[in-house]
C-alpha positions in Angstrom: 65.7 133.8 115.5 68.2 131.0 115.0 70.6 131.8 112.2 74.0 130.6 111.1 76.4 133.5 110.5 80.1 134.1 110.5 79.4 137.0 112.9 78.9 134.4 115.6 82.7 134.0 115.6 83.5 137.7 115.9 80.7 139.6 117.7 78.3 139.0 120.5 75.3 138.7 118.2 73.4 136.1 120.4 71.5 136.8 123.6 71.6 134.8 126.8 69.3 132.1 125.3 71.6 131.7 122.2 69.1 133.4 119.9 70.6 135.4 117.1 70.1 139.2 117.4 70.3 139.7 113.6 66.9 140.7 112.3 67.2 138.8 109.0 69.4 136.1 107.3 72.9 137.2 106.4 73.5 134.7 103.6 72.4 134.4 100.0 70.3 131.5 98.9 72.4 128.3 98.9 73.4 127.2 95.4 73.2 130.8 94.0 77.0 131.1 93.7 79.9 129.5 91.9 81.0 127.5 95.0 78.8 124.5 95.8 77.0 124.8 99.1 77.1 121.3 100.6 76.0 122.0 104.2 79.4 121.0 105.4 80.8 124.5 105.4 79.9 127.9 106.9 81.9 130.5 105.0 82.0 134.2 104.6 84.0 137.2 103.6 84.6 140.5 105.5 86.1 143.2 103.3 87.1 146.8 104.0 88.5 149.8 102.0 89.9 151.5 105.1 93.5 151.4 106.1 93.0 151.7 109.8 90.1 149.8 111.3 89.2 147.0 113.7 90.1 144.3 111.2 92.9 142.7 113.3 90.6 142.5 116.3 88.0 140.7 114.2 90.7 138.3 112.8 91.8 137.4 116.3 88.3 136.9 117.6 87.4 134.8 114.6 90.2 132.4 115.6 89.7 132.6 119.4 86.0 131.8 119.4 86.2 128.3 117.9 89.5 127.6 119.7 87.8 128.3 123.0 85.4 125.4 122.1 88.2 123.0 121.6 88.5 123.3 117.8 91.8 123.5 115.9 92.1 126.8 114.1 94.5 127.8 111.2 95.1 131.5 110.6 96.6 132.2 107.2 98.2 135.7 107.3 99.2 137.8 104.4 100.8 140.6 106.4 103.4 140.9 109.1 103.2 139.2 112.6 101.5 141.2 115.2 103.8 143.0 117.7 101.0 142.7 120.3 97.5 141.3 120.3 94.8 143.7 119.1 91.9 144.8 121.3 89.4 142.1 122.3 85.6 142.0 122.1 83.4 142.4 125.1 81.3 139.3 125.9 83.3 137.1 123.6 85.9 134.4 124.5 89.2 135.7 125.6 92.6 134.9 124.1 93.9 132.9 127.0 97.1 130.9 126.7 95.3 127.5 126.6 93.1 128.8 123.8 96.0 130.2 121.8 97.6 126.8 121.9 94.9 125.5 119.6 95.6 128.3 117.0 98.3 127.9 114.4 99.6 130.7 112.1 100.8 130.3 108.5 102.5 133.1 106.6 102.6 132.0 102.9 104.6 134.0 100.4 102.3 133.1 97.6 99.1 131.2 96.7 101.4 128.4 95.4 103.0 128.0 98.8 99.5 127.9 100.4 98.4 125.2 97.9 101.6 123.2 98.8 100.7 123.4 102.5 97.1 122.3 101.9 98.3 119.3 99.8 100.8 118.2 102.4 99.0 118.9 105.6 98.7 115.6 107.7 95.2 114.4 108.2 95.5 114.4 112.0 96.5 118.1 112.0 93.8 119.5 109.8 92.0 122.5 111.2 88.3 122.7 112.0 88.2 126.4 111.2 90.3 128.4 108.7 90.7 132.2 109.0 92.5 134.1 106.3 93.8 137.6 107.0 95.0 139.9 104.2 93.9 138.0 101.1 95.1 140.9 99.0 98.6 140.7 100.3 99.0 137.1 99.4 97.5 137.8 95.9 100.0 140.7 95.4 102.9 138.5 96.5 101.8 135.9 93.9 101.5 138.2 90.9 104.4 138.2 88.5 105.3 141.1 86.1 103.9 144.6 85.8 100.4 143.6 84.4 98.6 144.1 87.7 95.1 145.2 86.6 91.8 144.9 88.4 90.6 142.0 86.1 93.8 140.0 86.9 93.3 140.7 90.6 89.7 139.5 90.3 90.8 136.3 88.6 93.4 135.7 91.3 90.8 136.4 94.0 88.4 133.9 92.5 91.2 131.3 92.3 92.1 132.0 95.9 88.5 131.6 97.1 88.2 128.3 95.3 91.5 127.0 97.0 90.2 128.0 100.4 86.8 126.4 99.9 88.3 123.2 98.6 90.7 123.0 101.6 87.9 123.8 104.1 85.6 121.1 102.7 88.6 118.6 102.7 88.9 119.4 106.5 85.2 119.0 107.0 85.3 115.5 105.5 87.9 114.4 107.9 86.9 115.9 111.3 84.4 114.5 113.8 81.7 117.1 113.1 81.8 116.7 109.3 81.7 120.5 109.2 84.1 123.4 109.1 84.2 127.2 109.0 86.0 129.6 106.8 86.2 133.3 107.3 88.3 135.4 105.0 89.4 139.1 105.3 90.5 141.3 102.5 91.2 145.0 101.9 90.2 146.3 98.5 91.2 149.6 96.9 88.3 151.6 95.4 88.8 150.2 91.9 88.9 146.6 93.1 85.8 147.1 95.2 83.9 148.6 92.3 85.0 145.7 90.1 84.3 142.9 92.5 81.5 144.1 94.9 78.6 142.6 92.9 80.5 139.4 92.3 81.6 138.5 95.8 78.4 136.6 96.6 79.4 134.1 93.8 82.3 132.9 96.0 81.0 133.6 99.5 77.4 133.2 100.5 77.9 135.7 103.3 79.6 139.1 102.7 80.1 142.0 105.1 81.8 145.4 104.5 83.7 146.7 107.5 84.0 150.4 108.3 85.6 152.3 111.3 82.7 151.6 113.7 80.2 149.6 111.6 79.9 146.4 109.6 77.3 146.2 106.9 75.9 143.0 105.4 76.0 142.9 101.6 74.1 139.6 101.2 71.1 140.0 103.4 67.6 140.6 102.0 67.6 143.9 103.8 70.5 146.2 104.5 71.7 145.1 107.9 74.1 147.2 110.0 76.0 146.3 113.2 77.5 149.2 115.1 80.3 148.9 117.7 82.7 151.2 119.6 86.1 151.0 121.2 86.5 151.7 125.0 89.4 151.0 127.3 91.1 148.8 124.7 88.0 146.6 124.2 85.3 146.7 121.5 81.6 146.7 122.5 78.5 146.0 120.4 76.3 149.0 120.2 73.3 148.1 118.0 72.0 145.9 115.2 69.5 147.4 112.7 68.0 146.5 109.3 66.3 148.8 106.8 
């Protein structure tokens, strides 16, 4: 089965013949959300409610995979700089020095600062792939005052998603492939997840929830689960199933 999925960037979900191992599509029907699906952008969201998980490894791999193919990658980070690289993924491209040279990191203090960057980025330095780590941290830095309710967070999340899609489409229109990728990572608290979980597909056609050793698709026609495990400072794919 030949499917486009953001998991191509982070997990070895294709066999030796480049056929996707996922048993069903991971995306909602194009045009079913609030963000127009033009065919120029592959976008998706990976969210978690856990404080300690493999999220950093997925962020790194999402950047390394396209960079290993010669693409320019921008990683927008809401948290602190890594003290060391997180564990890698077995059978996926490695974070070699030459690959890392194609990856740039941005640490905005607010969404306004990110918008300023997107408006001023030179055309010859636009990325082919945009990775966003810690959306919630950038949103929290942008909020002013004490009125930090779930509805306000949801409004800021929707605005953030629109900014990212607009920038990624802008990049697609100016690169040789006329195509770009966007993968966003966010950590929700239980209230935020309850408030937003049914709405995420409006902004991202592909949505996955990350747990300690599994990642579950929220936009597939059947519940699709990918299991993995950590061994000797490297993650391995264990199984792919659908109910």
